[in-house]
Structures are given as structure tokens and as C-alpha cells.
C-alpha positions in Angstrom: 23.9 -94.8 -66.5 19.9 -94.6 -65.2 18.0 -91.8 -66.3 16.0 -89.7 -63.7 12.4 -90.2 -64.1 9.7 -87.2 -63.3 6.2 -86.4 -63.6 4.2 -83.2 -62.8 1.7 -83.6 -60.8 -2.1 -84.1 -62.3 -3.3 -85.4 -60.0 -6.5 -84.5 -58.5 -7.1 -82.2 -55.6 -9.0 -82.8 -52.4 -10.5 -81.1 -49.8 -7.0 -80.6 -47.7 -8.4 -81.5 -44.3 -4.7 -82.0 -43.0 -3.0 -79.5 -44.3 -3.9 -76.7 -41.2 -1.7 -79.4 -39.1 1.4 -78.0 -40.4 0.5 -74.7 -40.1 2.5 -71.6 -38.5 0.7 -72.1 -35.0 1.4 -76.2 -34.3 5.1 -75.7 -35.7 6.0 -73.1 -33.5 5.0 -75.7 -30.8 7.2 -77.9 -31.9 9.8 -75.5 -32.0 9.3 -74.1 -28.8 9.6 -77.9 -27.2 12.7 -78.9 -29.0 14.7 -75.3 -28.0 13.9 -76.4 -24.0 16.6 -79.2 -24.6 19.5 -78.5 -23.8 21.5 -79.8 -26.6 19.2 -77.5 -29.0 20.9 -75.6 -31.4 19.8 -74.1 -35.1 21.1 -76.2 -37.7 23.1 -73.9 -40.5 21.6 -73.1 -43.4 24.9 -73.4 -45.9 25.1 -71.1 -48.3 26.1 -72.2 -51.5 27.1 -69.1 -53.5 30.0 -70.5 -56.1 27.7 -73.7 -56.7 24.9 -71.1 -57.7 26.5 -69.1 -59.8 28.3 -72.2 -61.5 25.0 -74.3 -62.2 23.5 -70.8 -63.3 21.2 -70.5 -60.7 21.0 -67.4 -57.9 21.0 -68.8 -54.4 21.7 -72.1 -53.4 20.9 -72.8 -49.6 21.1 -76.3 -48.0 19.5 -76.9 -44.5 22.6 -79.3 -43.0 21.1 -81.6 -40.2 24.3 -83.1 -39.4 24.5 -80.8 -36.4 20.9 -82.1 -35.0 21.4 -82.6 -31.3 25.0 -84.5 -31.9 22.7 -87.2 -33.8 24.3 -86.4 -37.3 20.5 -86.7 -38.6 17.4 -84.6 -38.2 14.9 -87.5 -37.6 15.1 -87.2 -33.5 12.6 -83.7 -34.2 9.7 -85.9 -35.0 10.4 -89.2 -32.6 10.9 -86.9 -29.5 7.9 -84.4 -30.2 5.8 -87.2 -31.1 6.9 -88.8 -27.6 5.8 -85.9 -25.6 2.5 -85.7 -27.1 1.4 -88.9 -26.3 2.5 -88.2 -22.6 0.5 -85.0 -22.4 -2.2 -87.0 -24.0 -2.1 -89.5 -21.3 -1.7 -87.0 -18.7 -4.8 -84.5 -20.0 -1.7 -81.6 -20.3 -0.8 -79.8 -23.3 2.2 -80.3 -24.7 3.6 -76.4 -24.2 3.6 -77.7 -20.3 5.9 -80.7 -20.7 9.6 -79.1 -21.5 12.8 -81.4 -21.2 13.2 -80.6 -17.7 9.7 -81.7 -17.1 10.1 -84.6 -18.9 13.1 -85.9 -17.3 12.1 -85.3 -14.0 11.3 -87.7 -11.2 7.7 -86.4 -10.7 6.7 -86.9 -14.2 7.9 -90.2 -14.5 6.3 -90.7 -10.7 2.8 -89.4 -12.6 3.4 -91.4 -16.1 5.1 -94.5 -15.1 6.9 -96.3 -18.0 6.2 -97.0 -21.5 8.1 -98.8 -24.6 7.9 -97.6 -27.4 8.9 -99.7 -30.4 9.3 -98.5 -34.0 10.9 -100.0 -37.7 14.2 -98.1 -39.2 16.4 -97.8 -42.0 18.3 -96.2 -39.4 17.9 -92.4 -38.4 14.4 -92.4 -37.0 15.0 -95.3 -34.7 18.7 -93.7 -33.2 16.4 -90.9 -32.9 13.3 -92.7 -31.1 16.2 -94.1 -29.0 17.6 -91.2 -27.8 14.5 -89.9 -26.7 13.4 -92.6 -24.7 16.9 -92.8 -23.1 16.8 -88.9 -22.2 13.2 -89.1 -20.9 13.8 -92.3 -18.8 11.5 -94.8 -21.2 12.1 -98.0 -22.8 12.3 -98.7 -26.9 12.7 -101.5 -29.1 13.5 -101.1 -32.6 13.1 -103.3 -35.7 15.9 -102.8 -38.8 15.1 -104.4 -42.2 17.5 -106.5 -43.4 20.5 -105.4 -45.4 21.2 -102.6 -42.5 24.6 -102.4 -41.5 26.3 -102.9 -38.2 27.5 -99.5 -37.8 24.0 -97.8 -38.2 22.5 -100.9 -35.4 25.4 -100.0 -33.0 24.4 -96.4 -33.3 20.9 -97.7 -31.8 22.2 -99.8 -29.4 24.5 -97.0 -27.9 21.3 -95.2 -26.9 20.2 -97.8 -25.0 17.7 -99.7 -27.1 17.0 -103.2 -27.7 17.4 -103.6 -31.3 17.3 -106.3 -34.3 17.8 -106.9 -37.7 15.1 -108.5 -39.0 14.8 -110.8 -42.6 12.4 -108.6 -44.2 11.9 -104.9 -45.9 11.2 -102.0 -44.1 7.3 -102.0 -44.7 6.8 -105.4 -43.0 9.4 -104.3 -40.4 6.5 -101.5 -39.4 4.3 -104.2 -39.1 6.1 -106.2 -36.8 6.6 -103.3 -34.7 3.2 -102.8 -34.6 1.8 -105.9 -33.6 4.6 -106.5 -30.9 3.4 -102.7 -29.6 0.1 -103.8 -29.3 1.0 -106.9 -27.3 2.8 -105.0 -25.1 1.4 -103.3 -21.5 1.8 -99.7 -22.0 3.5 -100.2 -25.6 3.7 -97.4 -28.0 4.1 -97.7 -31.8 6.0 -94.3 -33.0 6.5 -94.5 -36.5 6.4 -91.4 -39.3 3.9 -93.6 -41.5 0.9 -93.3 -41.0 -2.5 -95.5 -42.2 -5.9 -95.8 -41.4 -6.2 -95.7 -37.7 -2.8 -94.7 -36.8 -2.7 -91.2 -37.6 -2.2 -89.1 -34.4 1.5 -89.9 -33.5 2.2 -89.9 -37.3 1.0 -85.9 -37.5 3.0 -85.1 -34.3 6.2 -86.4 -35.9 5.6 -84.8 -39.4 5.1 -81.0 -37.1 8.3 -82.5 -34.9 10.1 -82.1 -38.6 8.4 -78.7 -39.2 11.0 -77.3 -36.7 13.3 -78.0 -39.5 11.2 -76.5 -42.1 10.4 -73.1 -39.7 14.1 -72.6 -39.1 14.8 -72.6 -42.6 12.5 -70.1 -43.2 13.8 -67.7 -40.8 17.5 -68.2 -41.8 16.4 -67.4 -45.2 15.0 -64.4 -43.9 18.0 -63.5 -42.0 20.1 -64.1 -45.1 17.5 -61.3 -46.9 15.6 -63.6 -48.9 11.8 -63.1 -49.1 11.4 -66.6 -49.9 12.2 -68.9 -51.9 11.3 -70.0 -55.4 11.9 -73.6 -55.4 12.1 -75.9 -52.0 13.3 -79.7 -52.8 12.7 -82.5 -50.4 13.5 -86.0 -50.3 10.6 -88.7 -49.7 10.5 -92.1 -48.3 6.8 -92.2 -46.6 7.0 -88.9 -47.2 6.3 -87.7 -43.6 9.5 -85.0 -44.0 8.3 -84.1 -47.6 4.6 -83.4 -46.6 6.2 -81.5 -43.3 8.2 -79.5 -45.6 5.8 -79.1 -48.2 3.0 -78.3 -45.8 5.2 -75.5 -43.7 6.3 -73.7 -46.7 3.0 -74.1 -48.5 1.0 -72.5 -45.3 3.0 -69.2 -45.3 3.0 -68.5 -48.8 -0.6 -69.5 -49.6 -1.0 -66.6 -52.2 2.6 -67.2 -54.2 3.9 -71.1 -53.2 7.5 -71.7 -53.9 7.9 -74.6 -56.8 7.4 -77.8 -54.6 9.6 -81.2 -56.1 10.1 -84.1 -54.6 12.3 -86.7 -55.0 12.7 -90.8 -54.1 14.6 -93.3 -54.7 14.1 -95.3 -57.9 13.8 -98.5 -55.9 11.2 -96.7 -53.6 9.4 -94.3 -55.9 5.9 -94.6 -54.4 4.9 -91.0 -54.6 6.1 -90.7 -58.1 4.3 -94.3 -59.3 1.0 -92.6 -57.7 1.5 -89.4 -59.9 2.3 -91.0 -63.2 -0.9 -92.9 -62.5 -2.7 -89.3 -62.5 -6.0 -90.9 -60.3 -5.1 -90.0 -57.0 -5.0 -93.2 -55.6 -1.3 -94.1 -53.4 0.7 -96.9 -55.0 2.8 -98.8 -53.4 6.2 -100.6 -54.0 7.1 -103.9 -52.9 10.3 -106.1 -53.0 13.6 -105.5 -51.2 13.9 -102.1 -52.2 17.9 -102.1 -52.6 19.1 -98.6 -52.4 22.2 -96.6 -51.4 19.6 -94.1 -49.7 18.5 -96.3 -46.8 16.3 -93.6 -45.5 14.2 -93.6 -48.5 13.8 -97.2 -48.8 9.7 -96.9 -48.0 7.6 -98.5 -50.3 4.0 -97.4 -48.8 3.6 -93.7 -48.3 2.0 -91.8 -44.9 -1.7 -91.5 -46.0 -1.5 -87.9 -44.4 1.3 -86.7 -46.2 0.2 -87.6 -49.6 -3.0 -86.0 -49.2 -1.0 -82.9 -48.7 1.3 -83.4 -51.3 -1.0 -84.4 -53.9 -2.9 -80.6 -53.6 0.7 -78.8 -52.9 3.7 -80.8 -54.8 4.2 -79.4 -58.4 6.5 -82.1 -59.8 7.6 -85.7 -58.3 11.1 -87.3 -59.7 12.5 -90.7 -59.0 16.3 -90.8 -58.7 18.4 -93.8 -59.7 21.3 -93.9 -56.9 24.0 -92.2 -58.8 22.1 -88.8 -58.2 22.6 -89.4 -54.2 26.2 -90.3 -55.0 26.8 -87.5 -57.2 25.2 -84.9 -54.4 27.2 -86.2 -51.8 30.9 -85.5 -53.8 29.3 -82.0 -55.0 28.5 -81.3 -51.0 31.5 -82.9 -49.3 34.1 -81.0 -52.1 32.5 -77.7 -52.4 33.8 -74.8 -55.0 36.7 -73.0 -53.1 34.8 -70.3 -51.0 31.9 -72.3 -50.4 30.8 -74.0 -47.2 31.4 -78.1 -46.7 28.3 -79.9 -46.4 29.0 -83.7 -45.2 25.6 -85.1 -46.6 24.5 -89.1 -46.5 23.3 -90.8 -49.1 19.3 -90.0 -48.6 20.6 -86.3 -47.3 22.4 -85.4 -51.1 20.2 -86.3 -53.7 18.2 -83.3 -54.1 21.8 -81.3 -54.8 22.6 -84.3 -57.6 19.5 -84.1 -58.9 19.7 -80.5 -59.3 23.3 -80.1 -61.1 21.9 -82.5 -63.2 18.9 -80.8 -64.1 20.9 -78.0 -64.5 24.4 -79.6 -66.4 22.3 -82.3 -68.7 21.0 -81.6 -71.7 18.8 -84.7 -71.4 16.9 -82.6 -68.6 16.0 -79.3 -70.4 12.2 -80.2 -70.3 12.4 -80.5 -66.5 14.5 -77.3 -66.0 11.8 -75.4 -68.2 9.0 -76.9 -66.5 10.4 -76.0 -63.1 11.5 -72.6 -64.5 15.1 -72.7 -62.5 17.1 -69.7 -64.2 19.5 -67.5 -62.2 16.7 -66.0 -60.5 16.0 -68.7 -58.4 16.6 -69.2 -54.7 16.5 -72.9 -54.3 16.3 -74.8 -50.8 17.2 -78.1 -49.7 17.6 -80.1 -46.8 20.5 -82.3 -46.0 18.5 -84.4 -43.6 21.9 -86.6 -42.6 25.5 -86.4 -42.5 27.6 -89.6 -42.5 25.5 -91.7 -40.4 27.7 -94.6 -42.0 30.8 -93.4 -42.1 32.6 -96.4 -44.1 29.8 -96.4 -47.0 30.3 -92.7 -47.2 33.9 -92.5 -48.1 33.5 -95.6 -50.2 31.4 -93.3 -52.4 32.8 -90.1 -51.7 36.0 -91.2 -52.0 35.6 -93.2 -55.4 35.9 -96.6 -53.7 32.5 -97.6 -54.9 
């Protein structure tokens, strides 16, 4: 069995220029926007009392995004907020003026016209962009990397988007989609990764993801917890991780939780950057083959990378078995705990936490993270069974 690898964050700190972008005021605006949707409801924060006791921890909380807007994943939070901000920007308005009712009105369509939103996706982000474009009367074009399953493609097609599977990896799909957007009248690239010259939309996407972090924080307080001691969050390009880490670091500036970021071993660009220790971004190339399709990204978001460099405690590279283990633990919970249907990219945190607490070979990591019976751990199950057949194969032991 391949080993989990980890690195304490010893990268040099920067001037933290992007940190304030994930401040409470900005995220409150995103939450207010999402609440204007008739499909909005707060997703559950599952409390796993029995699992926490079994693993020797104080509390384990799992934010269950399989209930988000009926789309089985969190990604729509980012795409929808970015699209609304883009439209607001074009009309000289503030996004707070553009509620769901306004955005879907004939008056706004007459004023704004129609754009075509381009994106690349492993599944969930593209589905969210397609759904939001459909609801807002806009067009969407989605490119998917090779190896994408038919189920993920069909989920996006159902939302009315033009979608293709390309013979290249995710990062190449991003470049292709961006070129198409640049060569299309009223074409707009909506991607949750940033690069030089492309930072406004990824920032809005990260702030949209902040809704999930803000909800989780409020739910923790309702459960009688002042603050988490540990936040585990997974990373593909790192936008989700930057949003969650940025939000919690802003909320608890004097006493932040320990922040742990996990990646798929096949696409562990942040871990590779952490072991280099020089603060420079490392890319991972190739086919990026992993069951964690949503994390198969080899080129990090530059804005997020800056936030993570300054506020993450530990970067962890996880083989596929870690995600599969997490899926089984959440899908077949101990008696008394709620079930969480968590897909491959959603369950890696649970698999990692259990491995750390149960395996002697990760004792050093457990001690470095100070995980014990006093720990309150928060994690984010970012997707449900977005590929149901694959989910069954893993959880039922056929793979």
C-alpha cells in the first residue's frame, strides 16, 4: 500500500495581499446572493460522535455538500457568484443588487444581452456553471479532460450546455477553453484557477465557495463549539482550499485552527511546492490519473497559493486508497452517526484523518498536528455520488 506523504509548511511568508479577499464582509455578500436563490438551503453539518470517540478525537464535523442546490456538489457556489459579479461589473452595478429574481428577469436580459460562459471541468464545476447559465438565460460551453466518464458528461448536458471530452488533461482543457472564450463574441472564461492577468473571476469564485465555510462556522457555533481546532480541506487547483483556509484564518486571526490541505498523490502540486520550501509554485504534468477526478489538477491557482503559503500548517499527498477508505467510513457509519454519501474527491479528508489516528506509521504526523481527544475537526465533503456506478464499485468493494 502506498504511503501518505506530508510536509510541514516552511515556505517563506509573503505580504498576504489576497488575504482580505476572504474576509467576513466579502463572504457575507456571497451568502446573501446564494440565499436569494429559490433552490437555496443550508447544507447539513454532520456530527460524527461515534466515529470521533472510536478514533480518539473530541468531535468530527463533516459539511455535506451532496445537498447543494440539487447538484450533488458544492461547485455551483463559485460559478454562480462569479457570473453574477461579471454581469454586475458590465452593468456598473454592485452584485448585491443582482438577486436571483433580478438576474433571471427579462429586464436584465434586455439590458445585459447574452454571454457565452466557457469553462474546463472534471465534472462538478462545469455542471455548476452550466446550471447557473441555464437558470440565468445565458450560454455555457464546457470542455472535459480525457478519461471523463459518460455519466459526468451527461450530467452537464442535462443543464443545456455544449460539452465535449477532449484528448488532453485538465490543465490543457483550461487553456483550450480560455482560447475559445477569447475568440468568441461576448465569450467569458469562468475558471476557478488564476494566472497572471486572470484573477478577478477566480477571486469571485473563491468568495462564492466561502458561503460553505461561513455556513459551517455558524453551524459549529450552533453546536456549541467556539471554534474548530483543525480544518481539513482538499485541493485541486487550490481555490476551495484557499477559500476555506482564508475564511477561517480571517475569522480567528489571533488563534487560527490548524489548517491541513490534502491532495491526490497524482496531482500533488502544493505538496511538491511545500517540500521545495522556496515559496515557488511547482506544476505536476501528465495524465494525472486518480479516482479523485475533482482534484486532478496540476497547476495551482496563484491567488489561492499565496493564501495557503501564509496560513496552512501541513500539506499532505494522498494515494487513492485514502479517498476510497474515507468513502467507506462515511457511507457505512458507526451506529448512531449520520450517513454521508461522499464521492471520491469529497471523502479524502475522512480517510486521511482515520489513517492518521489508527496507523502507528503516521504517529509523527498525528503528533505534529496535535490531534487528540480534545480536537474539534471540521472537514468538507464537497461532492456526493456524482458518478454513482463508480461510487458503488468503491464502497461495495468491486474495485
